[in-house]
Each structure stands twice: as structure tokens, then as C-alpha cells.
C-alpha positions as a Markdown table, in Angstrom:
| # | Residue | x | y | z |
|---|---|---|---|---|
| 1 | Unk | 212.5 | -31.0 | -60.5 |
| 2 | Unk | 214.4 | -28.2 | -58.8 |
| 3 | Unk | 212.4 | -25.5 | -57.0 |
| 4 | Unk | 213.4 | -21.9 | -57.5 |
| 5 | Unk | 212.8 | -19.6 | -54.5 |
| 6 | Unk | 212.0 | -16.1 | -55.7 |
| 7 | Unk | 212.0 | -12.8 | -53.9 |
| 8 | Unk | 208.3 | -12.6 | -52.8 |
| 9 | Unk | 206.1 | -9.6 | -53.2 |
| 10 | Unk | 205.0 | -8.9 | -49.6 |
| 11 | Unk | 202.6 | -6.1 | -50.6 |
| 12 | Unk | 201.0 | -4.9 | -53.8 |
| 13 | Unk | 203.3 | -2.0 | -54.1 |
| 14 | Unk | 206.6 | -3.7 | -53.1 |
| 15 | Unk | 209.3 | -3.6 | -55.8 |
| 16 | Unk | 212.3 | -4.6 | -53.8 |
| 17 | Unk | 213.4 | -5.7 | -50.3 |
| 18 | Unk | 216.5 | -6.5 | -48.3 |
| 19 | Unk | 217.4 | -10.1 | -47.6 |
| 20 | Unk | 218.1 | -9.7 | -43.9 |
| 21 | Unk | 219.3 | -13.2 | -43.1 |
| 22 | Unk | 219.0 | -16.9 | -44.0 |
| 23 | Unk | 217.6 | -19.2 | -41.3 |
| 24 | Unk | 218.7 | -22.3 | -43.3 |
| 25 | Unk | 222.1 | -23.0 | -44.8 |
| 26 | Unk | 223.1 | -24.9 | -48.0 |
| 27 | Unk | 222.6 | -28.6 | -47.5 |
| 28 | Unk | 219.9 | -28.3 | -44.9 |
| 29 | Unk | 216.7 | -30.3 | -45.4 |
| 30 | Unk | 213.6 | -28.3 | -45.5 |
| 31 | Unk | 209.9 | -29.2 | -45.3 |
| 32 | Unk | 206.7 | -27.3 | -46.1 |
| 33 | Unk | 206.2 | -24.5 | -43.6 |
| 34 | Unk | 209.9 | -24.1 | -42.6 |
| 35 | Unk | 211.1 | -20.5 | -42.5 |
| 36 | Unk | 213.9 | -20.1 | -44.9 |
| 37 | Unk | 214.8 | -16.4 | -44.6 |
| 38 | Unk | 213.8 | -13.0 | -43.3 |
| 39 | Unk | 213.0 | -10.2 | -45.7 |
| 40 | Unk | 213.1 | -6.5 | -44.7 |
| 41 | Unk | 210.8 | -4.0 | -46.4 |
| 42 | Unk | 210.6 | -0.3 | -45.7 |
| 43 | Unk | 208.0 | -1.0 | -43.0 |
| 44 | Unk | 208.4 | -4.5 | -41.7 |
| 45 | Unk | 210.4 | -7.7 | -41.4 |
| 46 | Unk | 208.6 | -10.7 | -43.0 |
| 47 | Unk | 209.4 | -14.4 | -43.2 |
| 48 | Unk | 209.8 | -16.5 | -46.3 |
| 49 | Unk | 208.4 | -20.0 | -45.9 |
| 50 | Unk | 209.1 | -23.2 | -47.9 |
| 51 | Unk | 206.1 | -24.7 | -49.7 |
| 52 | Unk | 207.7 | -28.0 | -50.8 |
| 53 | Unk | 210.1 | -30.5 | -49.2 |
| 54 | Unk | 213.7 | -31.0 | -50.3 |
| 55 | Unk | 217.2 | -29.8 | -49.7 |
| 56 | Unk | 218.4 | -26.2 | -49.8 |
| 57 | Unk | 220.9 | -26.8 | -52.7 |
| 58 | Unk | 222.1 | -23.2 | -53.3 |
| 59 | Unk | 221.7 | -19.8 | -51.8 |
| 60 | Unk | 221.9 | -17.3 | -54.7 |
| 61 | Unk | 221.5 | -14.0 | -52.9 |
| 62 | Unk | 223.6 | -13.7 | -49.7 |
| 63 | Unk | 222.1 | -12.4 | -46.5 |
| 64 | Unk | 222.5 | -8.7 | -46.0 |
| 65 | Unk | 221.9 | -8.0 | -49.7 |
| 66 | Unk | 219.9 | -4.8 | -50.2 |
| 67 | Unk | 217.4 | -3.8 | -52.9 |
| 68 | Unk | 216.6 | -7.4 | -54.1 |
| 69 | Unk | 214.0 | -7.0 | -56.8 |
| 70 | Unk | 210.7 | -8.9 | -56.5 |
| 71 | Unk | 210.7 | -12.2 | -58.4 |
| 72 | Unk | 214.5 | -12.3 | -58.4 |
| 73 | Unk | 216.0 | -15.8 | -57.8 |
| 74 | Unk | 217.3 | -16.0 | -54.3 |
| 75 | Unk | 217.8 | -19.8 | -53.7 |
| 76 | Unk | 217.3 | -23.2 | -55.2 |
| 77 | Unk | 215.8 | -26.3 | -53.5 |
| 78 | Unk | 216.5 | -29.8 | -54.8 |
| 79 | Unk | 213.5 | -32.0 | -54.7 |
| 80 | Unk | 213.6 | -35.4 | -53.0 |
| 81 | Unk | 215.8 | -37.9 | -54.9 |
| 82 | Unk | 217.6 | -35.2 | -56.9 |
| 83 | Unk | 221.4 | -34.7 | -57.0 |
| 84 | Unk | 221.9 | -31.7 | -54.8 |
| 85 | Unk | 225.3 | -30.8 | -56.3 |
| 86 | Unk | 223.9 | -31.0 | -59.8 |
| 87 | Unk | 221.0 | -28.8 | -58.9 |
| 88 | Unk | 223.3 | -26.3 | -57.3 |
| 89 | Unk | 225.5 | -26.2 | -60.3 |
| 90 | Unk | 222.5 | -25.6 | -62.6 |
| 91 | Unk | 222.3 | -22.1 | -61.2 |
| 92 | Unk | 218.6 | -21.9 | -61.5 |
| 93 | Unk | 217.8 | -23.7 | -64.7 |
| 94 | Unk | 214.1 | -23.8 | -65.8 |
| 95 | Unk | 212.3 | -25.2 | -62.9 |
| 96 | Unk | 209.2 | -24.9 | -60.7 |
| 97 | Unk | 209.1 | -21.4 | -59.1 |
| 98 | Unk | 208.1 | -21.1 | -55.5 |
| 99 | Unk | 206.8 | -17.8 | -54.2 |
| 100 | Unk | 206.1 | -17.5 | -50.5 |
| 101 | Unk | 202.3 | -17.0 | -49.8 |
| 102 | Unk | 202.8 | -14.1 | -47.4 |
| 103 | Unk | 200.8 | -11.7 | -49.5 |
| 104 | Unk | 198.4 | -13.7 | -51.7 |
| 105 | Unk | 197.2 | -10.8 | -53.9 |
| 106 | Unk | 200.7 | -9.5 | -54.5 |
| 107 | Unk | 202.0 | -13.0 | -55.3 |
| 108 | Unk | 199.2 | -13.7 | -57.7 |
| 109 | Unk | 199.9 | -10.4 | -59.5 |
| 110 | Unk | 203.5 | -11.3 | -59.7 |
| 111 | Unk | 203.0 | -14.9 | -60.9 |
| 112 | Unk | 202.9 | -14.1 | -64.7 |
| 113 | Unk | 206.4 | -12.6 | -64.4 |
| 114 | Unk | 207.8 | -15.7 | -62.6 |
| 115 | Unk | 208.2 | -17.8 | -65.7 |
| 116 | Unk | 210.1 | -15.0 | -67.5 |
| 117 | Unk | 212.3 | -14.6 | -64.4 |
| 118 | Unk | 213.2 | -18.3 | -64.2 |
| 119 | Unk | 214.0 | -18.3 | -67.9 |
| 120 | Unk | 216.4 | -15.3 | -67.4 |
| 121 | Unk | 217.9 | -16.5 | -64.2 |
| 122 | Unk | 221.2 | -17.5 | -65.8 |
| 123 | Unk | 224.1 | -15.4 | -64.4 |
| 124 | Unk | 224.4 | -13.0 | -67.3 |
| 125 | Unk | 224.6 | -9.5 | -66.1 |
| 126 | Unk | 223.2 | -7.8 | -69.2 |
| 127 | Unk | 220.8 | -8.9 | -71.9 |
| 128 | Unk | 222.1 | -9.0 | -75.5 |
| 129 | Unk | 220.9 | -6.8 | -78.3 |
| 130 | Unk | 217.8 | -4.7 | -77.3 |
| 131 | Unk | 217.2 | -6.7 | -74.1 |
| 132 | Unk | 216.9 | -5.2 | -70.7 |
| 133 | Unk | 220.0 | -4.5 | -68.6 |
| 134 | Unk | 220.0 | -6.3 | -65.3 |
| 135 | Unk | 219.9 | -3.6 | -62.7 |
| 136 | Unk | 218.1 | -2.6 | -59.5 |
| 137 | Unk | 215.4 | 0.1 | -59.6 |
| 138 | Unk | 217.5 | 2.4 | -57.5 |
| 139 | Unk | 220.5 | 1.9 | -59.7 |
| 140 | Unk | 218.5 | 2.8 | -62.8 |
| 141 | Unk | 217.1 | 5.9 | -61.1 |
| 142 | Unk | 220.6 | 7.1 | -60.0 |
| 143 | Unk | 222.1 | 6.4 | -63.4 |
| 144 | Unk | 219.3 | 8.4 | -65.1 |
| 145 | Unk | 219.8 | 11.3 | -62.7 |
| 146 | Unk | 223.5 | 11.3 | -63.3 |
| 147 | Unk | 223.2 | 10.9 | -67.0 |
| 148 | Unk | 225.1 | 7.6 | -67.0 |
| 149 | Unk | 224.8 | 4.8 | -69.6 |
| 150 | Unk | 223.9 | 1.6 | -67.8 |
| 151 | Unk | 225.4 | -0.5 | -70.6 |
| 152 | Unk | 228.8 | 0.9 | -69.8 |
| 153 | Unk | 228.6 | 0.0 | -66.1 |
| 154 | Unk | 229.9 | -3.3 | -64.7 |
| 155 | Unk | 227.6 | -4.9 | -62.1 |
| 156 | Unk | 228.8 | -6.4 | -58.9 |
| 157 | Unk | 225.4 | -7.6 | -57.6 |
| 158 | Unk | 224.0 | -11.1 | -57.8 |
| 159 | Unk | 224.5 | -12.5 | -61.3 |
| 160 | Unk | 226.3 | -9.4 | -62.3 |
| 161 | Unk | 223.3 | -7.2 | -61.6 |
| 162 | Unk | 224.0 | -3.4 | -61.5 |
| 163 | Unk | 223.3 | -2.0 | -58.0 |
| 164 | Unk | 223.6 | 1.3 | -56.3 |
| 165 | Unk | 227.3 | 1.0 | -55.5 |
| 166 | Unk | 228.2 | 0.3 | -59.1 |
| 167 | Unk | 226.5 | 3.5 | -60.3 |
| 168 | Unk | 228.2 | 5.6 | -57.6 |
| 169 | Unk | 231.5 | 4.1 | -58.5 |
| 170 | Unk | 231.0 | 4.9 | -62.2 |
| 171 | Unk | 229.9 | 8.4 | -61.3 |
| 172 | Unk | 233.0 | 9.0 | -59.1 |
| 173 | Unk | 235.2 | 7.6 | -61.9 |
| 174 | Unk | 233.7 | 9.6 | -64.6 |
| 175 | Unk | 231.7 | 6.8 | -66.2 |
| 176 | Unk | 230.3 | 7.1 | -69.7 |
| 177 | Unk | 227.5 | 9.6 | -70.0 |
| 178 | Unk | 224.2 | 8.6 | -71.7 |
| 179 | Unk | 223.3 | 10.6 | -74.8 |
| 180 | Unk | 221.3 | 13.6 | -73.7 |
| 181 | Unk | 217.8 | 13.8 | -75.2 |
| 182 | Unk | 217.0 | 16.9 | -77.2 |
| 183 | Unk | 215.6 | 19.5 | -74.9 |
| 184 | Unk | 215.5 | 17.0 | -71.9 |
| 185 | Unk | 214.7 | 18.5 | -68.5 |
| 186 | Unk | 216.2 | 17.4 | -65.2 |
| 187 | Unk | 214.2 | 14.7 | -63.5 |
| 188 | Unk | 211.9 | 15.7 | -60.6 |
| 189 | Unk | 214.1 | 14.1 | -57.9 |
| 190 | Unk | 217.2 | 15.8 | -59.2 |
| 191 | Unk | 215.4 | 19.2 | -59.3 |
| 192 | Unk | 214.0 | 18.7 | -55.8 |
| 193 | Unk | 217.4 | 17.8 | -54.4 |
| 194 | Unk | 219.1 | 20.8 | -55.9 |
| 195 | Unk | 222.6 | 19.8 | -55.1 |
| 196 | Unk | 224.4 | 16.5 | -55.4 |
| 197 | Unk | 225.7 | 14.5 | -52.4 |
| 198 | Unk | 229.3 | 15.5 | -53.2 |
| 199 | Unk | 228.5 | 19.2 | -53.6 |
| 200 | Unk | 226.7 | 19.2 | -50.2 |
| 201 | Unk | 229.5 | 17.4 | -48.4 |
| 202 | Unk | 232.0 | 19.9 | -49.7 |
| 203 | Unk | 230.2 | 22.6 | -47.8 |
| 204 | Unk | 231.4 | 21.1 | -44.5 |
| 205 | Unk | 234.8 | 20.6 | -42.9 |
| 206 | Unk | 236.2 | 17.1 | -43.7 |
| 207 | Unk | 235.9 | 14.8 | -40.7 |
| 208 | Unk | 233.3 | 17.0 | -39.1 |
| 209 | Unk | 230.4 | 14.7 | -39.9 |
| 210 | Unk | 229.5 | 11.0 | -40.1 |
| 211 | Unk | 227.8 | 9.6 | -43.2 |
| 212 | Unk | 224.9 | 7.3 | -42.4 |
| 213 | Unk | 223.4 | 5.7 | -45.5 |
| 214 | Unk | 219.6 | 5.9 | -45.9 |
| 215 | Unk | 217.8 | 2.7 | -45.0 |
| 216 | Unk | 214.8 | 1.5 | -47.0 |
| 217 | Unk | 212.3 | 3.2 | -44.7 |
| 218 | Unk | 214.0 | 6.6 | -44.9 |
| 219 | Unk | 214.1 | 6.4 | -48.7 |
| 220 | Unk | 210.5 | 5.5 | -49.0 |
| 221 | Unk | 209.5 | 8.3 | -46.5 |
| 222 | Unk | 211.5 | 10.8 | -48.5 |
| 223 | Unk | 210.0 | 9.6 | -51.8 |
| 224 | Unk | 206.4 | 9.7 | -50.5 |
| 225 | Unk | 206.8 | 13.1 | -48.9 |
| 226 | Unk | 208.1 | 14.6 | -52.1 |
| 227 | Unk | 205.2 | 12.9 | -54.0 |
| 228 | Unk | 202.7 | 14.2 | -51.5 |
| 229 | Unk | 203.9 | 17.9 | -51.6 |
| 230 | Unk | 204.4 | 17.9 | -55.4 |
| 231 | Unk | 201.2 | 16.2 | -56.4 |
| 232 | Unk | 198.7 | 17.0 | -53.7 |
| 233 | Unk | 197.4 | 20.6 | -53.3 |
| 234 | Unk | 197.3 | 20.9 | -49.6 |
| 235 | Unk | 194.7 | 23.0 | -47.8 |
| 236 | Unk | 194.8 | 23.7 | -44.1 |
| 237 | Unk | 192.0 | 24.3 | -41.5 |
| 238 | Unk | 192.7 | 24.9 | -37.7 |
| 239 | Unk | 190.3 | 24.9 | -34.8 |
| 240 | Unk | 190.6 | 24.9 | -31.0 |
| 241 | Unk | 188.8 | 22.2 | -29.0 |
| 242 | Unk | 187.7 | 22.5 | -25.4 |
| 243 | Unk | 188.8 | 19.3 | -23.6 |
| 244 | Unk | 187.2 | 19.8 | -20.2 |
| 245 | Unk | 184.2 | 17.4 | -20.8 |
| 246 | Unk | 186.4 | 14.9 | -22.6 |
| 247 | Unk | 188.9 | 14.7 | -19.7 |
| 248 | Unk | 186.1 | 14.3 | -17.2 |
| 249 | Unk | 184.6 | 11.5 | -19.3 |
| 250 | Unk | 188.0 | 9.8 | -19.7 |
| 251 | Unk | 188.6 | 9.9 | -15.9 |
| 252 | Unk | 185.2 | 8.3 | -15.2 |
| 253 | Unk | 185.6 | 5.6 | -17.9 |
| 254 | Unk | 189.1 | 4.6 | -16.7 |
| 255 | Unk | 187.9 | 4.6 | -13.1 |
| 256 | Unk | 185.2 | 2.2 | -14.0 |
| 257 | Unk | 187.5 | -0.2 | -16.0 |
| 258 | Unk | 187.2 | -3.8 | -14.7 |
| 259 | Unk | 190.3 | -5.4 | -13.3 |
| 260 | Unk | 192.0 | -8.4 | -14.9 |
| 261 | Unk | 193.4 | -11.4 | -13.0 |
| 262 | Unk | 196.5 | -9.4 | -12.1 |
| 263 | Unk | 194.2 | -6.7 | -10.6 |
| 264 | Unk | 195.3 | -4.3 | -13.4 |
| 265 | Unk | 192.7 | -2.2 | -15.3 |
| 266 | Unk | 191.5 | -4.0 | -18.4 |
| 267 | Unk | 192.0 | -0.8 | -20.4 |
| 268 | Unk | 193.2 | 2.7 | -20.0 |
| 269 | Unk | 191.6 | 5.2 | -22.5 |
| 270 | Unk | 193.9 | 8.0 | -23.8 |
| 271 | Unk | 193.0 | 11.3 | -25.4 |
| 272 | Unk | 194.2 | 9.9 | -28.7 |
| 273 | Unk | 191.7 | 7.1 | -28.5 |
| 274 | Unk | 188.9 | 9.8 | -28.3 |
| 275 | Unk | 190.6 | 11.6 | -31.2 |
| 276 | Unk | 190.5 | 8.4 | -33.4 |
| 277 | Unk | 186.9 | 7.7 | -32.6 |
| 278 | Unk | 185.9 | 11.3 | -33.2 |
| 279 | Unk | 187.6 | 11.5 | -36.5 |
| 280 | Unk | 185.9 | 8.2 | -37.6 |
| 281 | Unk | 182.5 | 9.5 | -36.6 |
| 282 | Unk | 183.1 | 12.9 | -38.2 |
| 283 | Unk | 183.8 | 11.2 | -41.5 |
| 284 | Unk | 180.5 | 9.3 | -41.2 |
| 285 | Unk | 178.7 | 12.5 | -40.5 |
| 286 | Unk | 180.4 | 14.2 | -43.5 |
| 287 | Unk | 180.6 | 11.2 | -46.0 |
| 288 | Unk | 181.6 | 13.4 | -48.9 |
| 289 | Unk | 184.9 | 14.0 | -47.1 |
| 290 | Unk | 185.5 | 10.2 | -46.6 |
| 291 | Unk | 187.1 | 9.9 | -50.0 |
| 292 | Unk | 190.2 | 9.1 | -52.0 |
| 293 | Unk | 191.1 | 11.0 | -55.2 |
| 294 | Unk | 192.2 | 9.1 | -58.2 |
| 295 | Unk | 192.9 | 10.4 | -61.7 |
| 296 | Unk | 189.5 | 9.3 | -63.1 |
| 297 | Unk | 187.2 | 8.6 | -60.1 |
| 298 | Unk | 186.6 | 9.5 | -56.5 |
| 299 | Unk | 186.5 | 6.5 | -54.1 |
| 300 | Unk | 183.8 | 7.2 | -51.5 |
| 301 | Unk | 184.5 | 4.9 | -48.5 |
| 302 | Unk | 181.8 | 3.2 | -46.6 |
| 303 | Unk | 183.8 | 2.9 | -43.4 |
| 304 | Unk | 186.2 | 5.1 | -41.5 |
| 305 | Unk | 189.6 | 3.3 | -41.6 |
| 306 | Unk | 191.8 | 5.6 | -39.6 |
| 307 | Unk | 195.6 | 5.4 | -40.0 |
| 308 | Unk | 197.5 | 6.5 | -36.9 |
| 309 | Unk | 201.1 | 7.8 | -37.2 |
| 310 | Unk | 203.4 | 5.8 | -34.9 |
| 311 | Unk | 207.1 | 6.7 | -34.4 |
| 312 | Unk | 209.5 | 3.8 | -34.8 |
| 313 | Unk | 213.3 | 3.7 | -35.0 |
| 314 | Unk | 214.4 | 5.3 | -38.2 |
| 315 | Unk | 211.0 | 6.7 | -39.2 |
| 316 | Unk | 207.3 | 6.3 | -38.8 |
| 317 | Unk | 204.5 | 3.9 | -39.8 |
| 318 | Unk | 200.8 | 4.4 | -40.0 |
| 319 | Unk | 198.9 | 1.3 | -38.8 |
| 320 | Unk | 195.2 | 1.4 | -39.6 |
| 321 | Unk | 192.2 | 1.0 | -37.2 |
| 322 | Unk | 189.6 | -0.5 | -39.5 |
| 323 | Unk | 185.9 | 0.4 | -39.2 |
| 324 | Unk | 186.8 | 2.7 | -36.3 |
| 325 | Unk | 183.4 | 4.2 | -36.3 |
| 326 | Unk | 181.9 | 0.8 | -35.2 |
| 327 | Unk | 184.4 | 0.2 | -32.3 |
| 328 | Unk | 184.2 | 1.3 | -28.7 |
| 329 | Unk | 186.9 | 3.4 | -27.0 |
| 330 | Unk | 188.2 | 0.4 | -25.1 |
| 331 | Unk | 188.5 | -1.7 | -28.3 |
| 332 | Unk | 190.3 | 1.2 | -30.1 |
| 333 | Unk | 192.6 | 1.6 | -27.1 |
| 334 | Unk | 193.5 | -2.1 | -27.0 |
| 335 | Unk | 193.9 | -2.4 | -30.8 |
| 336 | Unk | 196.2 | 0.7 | -30.9 |
| 337 | Unk | 198.4 | -0.6 | -28.1 |
| 338 | Unk | 198.8 | -3.9 | -30.0 |
| 339 | Unk | 199.5 | -2.2 | -33.4 |
| 340 | Unk | 202.0 | 0.3 | -31.9 |
| 341 | Unk | 203.9 | -2.5 | -30.1 |
| 342 | Unk | 204.2 | -4.7 | -33.2 |
| 343 | Unk | 204.9 | -1.6 | -35.4 |
| 344 | Unk | 208.0 | -0.8 | -33.3 |
| 345 | Unk | 209.1 | -4.4 | -33.6 |
| 346 | Unk | 208.5 | -4.2 | -37.4 |
| 347 | Unk | 206.1 | -7.2 | -37.1 |
| 348 | Unk | 203.0 | -5.6 | -38.8 |
| 349 | Unk | 201.5 | -7.4 | -41.8 |
| 350 | Unk | 201.2 | -5.2 | -45.0 |
| 351 | Unk | 197.4 | -5.2 | -44.7 |
| 352 | Unk | 197.7 | -3.6 | -41.3 |
| 353 | Unk | 199.4 | -0.4 | -42.4 |
| 354 | Unk | 198.2 | 0.0 | -46.0 |
| 355 | Unk | 195.1 | 1.8 | -47.2 |
| 356 | Unk | 192.9 | 3.8 | -44.8 |
| 357 | Unk | 190.5 | 6.7 | -45.6 |
| 358 | Unk | 192.1 | 9.3 | -43.4 |
| 359 | Unk | 194.9 | 9.7 | -40.8 |
| 360 | Unk | 195.7 | 11.1 | -37.4 |
| 361 | Unk | 199.2 | 12.5 | -36.3 |
| 362 | Unk | 199.5 | 13.4 | -32.7 |
| 363 | Unk | 202.5 | 15.3 | -31.4 |
| 364 | Unk | 200.9 | 16.5 | -28.2 |
| 365 | Unk | 203.0 | 14.3 | -26.0 |
| 366 | Unk | 206.0 | 16.3 | -27.2 |
| 367 | Unk | 204.4 | 19.6 | -26.1 |
| 368 | Unk | 203.8 | 20.7 | -29.7 |
| 369 | Unk | 201.0 | 23.2 | -29.6 |
| 370 | Unk | 200.1 | 23.4 | -33.3 |
| 371 | Unk | 201.4 | 21.9 | -36.6 |
| 372 | Unk | 200.4 | 21.0 | -40.1 |
| 373 | Unk | 200.8 | 17.4 | -41.2 |
| 374 | Unk | 201.6 | 16.2 | -44.7 |
| 375 | Unk | 198.9 | 14.0 | -46.3 |
| 376 | Unk | 199.8 | 10.4 | -46.7 |
| 377 | Unk | 198.7 | 9.2 | -50.2 |
| 378 | Unk | 196.2 | 7.8 | -51.0 |
| 379 | Unk | 194.4 | 9.6 | -48.2 |
| 380 | Unk | 192.6 | 12.9 | -48.9 |
| 381 | Unk | 193.1 | 14.2 | -45.3 |
| 382 | Unk | 195.1 | 14.0 | -42.2 |
| 383 | Unk | 194.4 | 15.5 | -38.7 |
| 384 | Unk | 197.4 | 17.1 | -36.8 |
| 385 | Unk | 196.8 | 17.0 | -33.1 |
| 386 | Unk | 198.6 | 19.4 | -30.7 |
| 387 | Unk | 199.0 | 19.3 | -26.9 |
| 388 | Unk | 196.2 | 19.9 | -24.5 |
| 389 | Unk | 197.0 | 22.8 | -22.3 |
| 390 | Unk | 195.3 | 25.3 | -20.0 |
| 391 | Unk | 194.4 | 28.6 | -21.6 |
| 392 | Unk | 192.3 | 31.6 | -20.7 |
| 393 | Unk | 189.2 | 31.7 | -22.9 |
| 394 | Unk | 186.1 | 33.9 | -23.0 |
| 395 | Unk | 182.7 | 32.1 | -22.4 |
| 396 | Unk | 179.5 | 34.1 | -22.2 |
| 397 | Unk | 181.4 | 37.3 | -21.8 |
| 398 | Unk | 183.4 | 35.9 | -18.9 |
| 399 | Unk | 187.1 | 34.8 | -18.8 |
| 400 | Unk | 187.8 | 31.3 | -17.5 |
| 401 | Unk | 190.5 | 28.8 | -17.7 |
| 402 | Unk | 189.9 | 25.7 | -19.8 |
| 403 | Unk | 191.9 | 22.8 | -21.2 |
| 404 | Unk | 192.2 | 23.5 | -24.9 |
| 405 | Unk | 193.7 | 21.6 | -27.8 |
| 406 | Unk | 194.5 | 22.9 | -31.3 |
| 407 | Unk | 194.0 | 20.6 | -34.3 |
| 408 | Unk | 194.8 | 21.3 | -37.9 |
| 409 | Unk | 193.1 | 19.4 | -40.8 |
| 410 | Unk | 195.2 | 19.0 | -44.0 |
| 411 | Unk | 193.0 | 18.2 | -47.0 |
| 412 | Unk | 193.6 | 17.3 | -50.6 |
| 413 | Unk | 191.8 | 20.2 | -52.3 |
| 414 | Unk | 191.1 | 18.1 | -55.3 |
| 415 | Unk | 188.8 | 15.9 | -53.2 |
| 416 | Unk | 187.9 | 17.9 | -50.1 |
| 417 | Unk | 187.6 | 21.6 | -50.7 |
| 418 | Unk | 187.5 | 24.4 | -48.1 |
| 419 | Unk | 183.8 | 24.3 | -47.3 |
| 420 | Unk | 183.7 | 20.5 | -47.1 |
| 421 | Unk | 186.9 | 20.5 | -45.0 |
| 422 | Unk | 185.3 | 23.0 | -42.7 |
| 423 | Unk | 182.3 | 20.7 | -42.2 |
| 424 | Unk | 184.5 | 17.8 | -41.4 |
| 425 | Unk | 186.6 | 19.6 | -38.8 |
| 426 | Unk | 183.5 | 21.3 | -37.3 |
| 427 | Unk | 182.0 | 17.8 | -36.9 |
| 428 | Unk | 185.2 | 16.6 | -35.2 |
| 429 | Unk | 185.2 | 19.6 | -32.8 |
| 430 | Unk | 181.6 | 19.0 | -31.8 |
| 431 | Unk | 182.3 | 15.3 | -31.0 |
| 432 | Unk | 185.4 | 16.1 | -29.0 |
| 433 | Unk | 183.7 | 18.8 | -27.0 |
| 434 | Unk | 180.6 | 16.5 | -26.4 |
| 435 | Unk | 182.3 | 13.1 | -25.8 |
| 436 | Unk | 179.0 | 11.5 | -24.6 |
| 437 | Unk | 177.8 | 11.7 | -28.2 |
| 438 | Unk | 180.5 | 9.2 | -29.1 |
| 439 | Unk | 179.2 | 6.6 | -26.7 |
| 440 | Unk | 175.7 | 6.3 | -28.2 |
């Protein structure tokens, strides 16, 4: 029986991905465990592995195709003894569906839809009657914002699927408008954007700019930032922390680090490692702030899973240090170096950057003194860390020079109100200014 290879769900929230490249070509023999293709999501590049043996009879979705929906047919494998040409010609007739086991929970959630997908995998672009029109999520959104009727648009994607370029072509060519609903209001994205792409481009001299299409990561970042600012009531609290004791402790700890076989220190603690540890312990000291707001409940977390913003080409990602309150500074330092390195190579697994109970964003290395970070849903808080610098302060009525660092806590006021947020940032300040308390 032919085996249909479907676009896997690499995380519980994934709806689509880009088929970066095929590592096998039509006619190649494959066995269980062979890597067939690489899939790009907004955060990482993942591999699709074969589960059964056979011959790759047909590649349905070409490499380089963007916005391939989860559970869409991407290839067909002919089982041992089957006629490869006949299987390729079948175009994905009812068969066994193979979904890569990269994200078990997501794949299990997607399984009920697999049978329906296989049954509808024939190359018909649009369903008959009241059926659903084959189109990508992005295409549907763009059509809705532009007021275009999808049924009047010809699809050029796999199996005639309507994709982004088809909607833009229809919009440029004056495609058929969808009937306007009585009293309908503009969609939130359209209202937020204000002006269309074409209107904005007309404001600039032709040829004075280069158009760079948004990649998946930039689209997701934009969407989540709009979601965060429109749906989360942000509240901000700022304190100044004295770093003198911390810097002295850091110097002593690093000086005492054992040497490895290459005679290099086994670890090198950074100020950010102290910040992660202090935030984790502060959430344990103020457990009512270690929460996530949902529509009907408050999720009160038992551990402090701290997400840390890491800049990568094209955007940023927030790998999570799990149970950070239980880990020593050396362990946090080693883990963060590994997570940051793999994040920049887009090699993180979804479970390594999803979830978390709070987050830290540090721009101190860029000389930024003070800033307010946007909360990353579903977190209820994020700590923005500025640069450490020498300042003149007053202590016991006397002026002195101290190494100071400004931090700003952004909280979701639905979950962490002003007084609770003040408790949390005060606990953080106490830990940072008394770093020995983090070591016991």
C-alpha cells in the first residue's frame, strides 16, 4: 500500500512551514530513519524522517515552497513490491499516512485530520458546493483583509491551492470583491497596519528602496507583538540595582573555575547568568507572580522556567532554562551557551523554546541603559535588563561611585498587579545585591 508523507506538525501551535529542501529524490530507496526533507518553521529547521521502507515514488511539494499547511500531502512512498510508476500516477490515492514523529504530542493531535486529508489529496483546487476552498492560512487572511472572494481566485500552489501570490495578483488586477457583511468592521490586522503596502510604497521615490519579503520568523514576531500589545494590559516597574557585590562574587567564582584538559576554565559566569538565577529565585519567593493568565483560570507554576531572549539572524528566539531555581550558576551558564549556539543555527527543538513562566531580555551589552520589554505570551512578566555602569549614588549620607544596573519589569496586569509586581522586582533586587544568597 502506498505511504503518503504529510507535512508534520513540529509543535502544538504550528499551522504551516516551509519545505526547505529534499534530501532524497524521486526513485531513491528509503528505509526507516532516513531523513527525507528539511522543514523550516518560524524558529527552527527540523528534519522529516521516513518511518517505513520503500521507494520515493513522487515528490508532491517542491523544495523551496513556503506556507505548506500541516497535514498537507508532500510526497508518496511506494511500498516494497509496488509499481513505482503506478503509485506516482495515483497522485496520493487513499493510502497509509506517514507523519514524522518529531513532535509526538502535535502529531497525535493532528492524526484525526490525516484521514480526511488523504481523502481530499486529489489535485482539485477548490471543493464543490459548500466545501472548503483549498488555500493557505496566509492567503485566506490576505483575501479577507482585501475583501476578495477566494472562489474567484485561481490557485497556483500545489494541487491548485491558493497561496499568497495568487491573492496579491488578484488584488493588483482588481479581483472580485467578496460581498460586504452588513455593518462589518475592518479586521484587527488591517486596522493596526493603517495603510496598505502599495500606499506606503507610493510615499517613497521609485527605486530608492529594496523590497525584502518577510520570512516566517518576522511574520510570527509581528503577529505576536501585535497580539501582546492589543490583548495584554502592560504595567511597568523600574528599579536600580547595585552590582558591586555581584561583580566581586563573579570574579571570585570565575577565578576558582577548574580547568579542562585544554587548560581552559570549565565555565565563565556572566552577569546575565546571575540575572536568570535571581529571577528564578524571586519567582519562588513570590509564587503568586509565577503565573500564566488564561480566560478561565490562572496557571500557578511550581517551577521557574525562565525564557531568555536570544538575537538570531532575522529576529529573536527565547530558549527556556527549565527549573532554573534548582540549578547552579555554572549549570545555567553552560546551558545558556549551548541553547544560544543552537538557537543561532536554528537547531532548537520546539520544547526548548516554548512555554516558560517568565522571561529575561538583556540589552546591556549594547549599552542600553533602560528599556521596557514587550511580554511574550503566555508569560505574565518579562524583565528588561540594562547596562551596568558606574554612577554616583548617595549611601548613608555620603556620595560614592557604584556599579549600577537599571531593570524594568513588565507585567500582565490581569495576573500580576502593581503591588505583586513590586514584591517580585524587590525580591529580584535583593538577590542581585546580595548574590551570596543565591548560592545557599
